[in-house]
N, C-alpha and C positions, 0 to 999 in steps of 0.2 A: 515447163519452162519458167513459170513463176508460181510462187506460193506465198501465202500471207499468214503471219502470226501477229495478231494485235495490230499495232501501227507500223510493223516492219514487213517489208516485201523482200523475198529472196529471189534473185534472178539466177537461173541455172542453165547449163548447156551453152551452146555457141550463141554469140550475138555478133552477127556480121551483116554486111550489106544485104545478104539474101533474106534475112528475117527481121531486120531492125524496125521496119515499119510496124509489124505486129507487136514487137516488144515495146516500142514507144507508145502505141495506142493502149495496150494493156496497162502499162505503167501509169499513163495519164488517168485512166479509169480508176486505178487503185489510189492515186493521189487524191482524186475527188472524193473517194470513199474513206479517207482518213489516214492513209499511209504517210509516215513522216520520216522513215529511214528506209533506204534501199541498200540491201546487202548484196554485194557482187562477188562474194567469196566462192560461189559455186559456178561461176562462168568458166567454161572450158576452152573456149576459142573466141577471139575478138579481133576486130579491126577498128579503124578510126570512127566507124559509124556508131560504136558504143559511146564514144566521147561526145558525139553530136547528140545522142539520146540523153545523156546526162544533163547537158545544157538545156535541152528542151524540157526536161523534167523540172529543172530549177525554175525556168520561166513559167511552166504550168503551175507549180506550187505558188509562186509569187502572184500569179493572176487569180489564184484561189484565196489569197490573203494568208498563206502559210509559208513555211520553209521546209525544205527537205535536206537531209544529210545522207552521205554515202558511207557505208561500212565495208571493210575488207576489199578495198580497191585493188584489183590485180596489178602486179608489177608491170606487166606489159602495157596496160592502160596508162599507168603513171609515166612510163617511158614515152609514150606518144604525147601525153599531156605536157610533159617537160619539153619535148621536141618542139611543140607548137607554142610553148610559152604560156600555157594556161593552167598549169598544175595548181597554182595557188588560188585559183578561182573555184576549185572543187571543195565544197563544204564537207567536212568529215567530223565525226564525233556526235554528240548529243544535240538534238534540235533545241533552239532557244525557245523559252516559254513566252 
């Protein structure tokens, strides 16, 4: 479901209400261990719970004194984010130093 390469974490497979708690917990662990970019390009299925996880990861990174950015945001996720009016709040690109 997740793998890490340097400071980048890749999330793969489905991320739905059925498994989001585990995904969220593992992502928070990886953020504490130095992940700065979360790549969502391998997510195969999603619902709005993934959006909630992204915002929880942003809060977790800030509480650790760092920032996180997201790469390869799925179009379905962006559609939900735009529908909720929060798309502009999702950081993407390179983390700031």
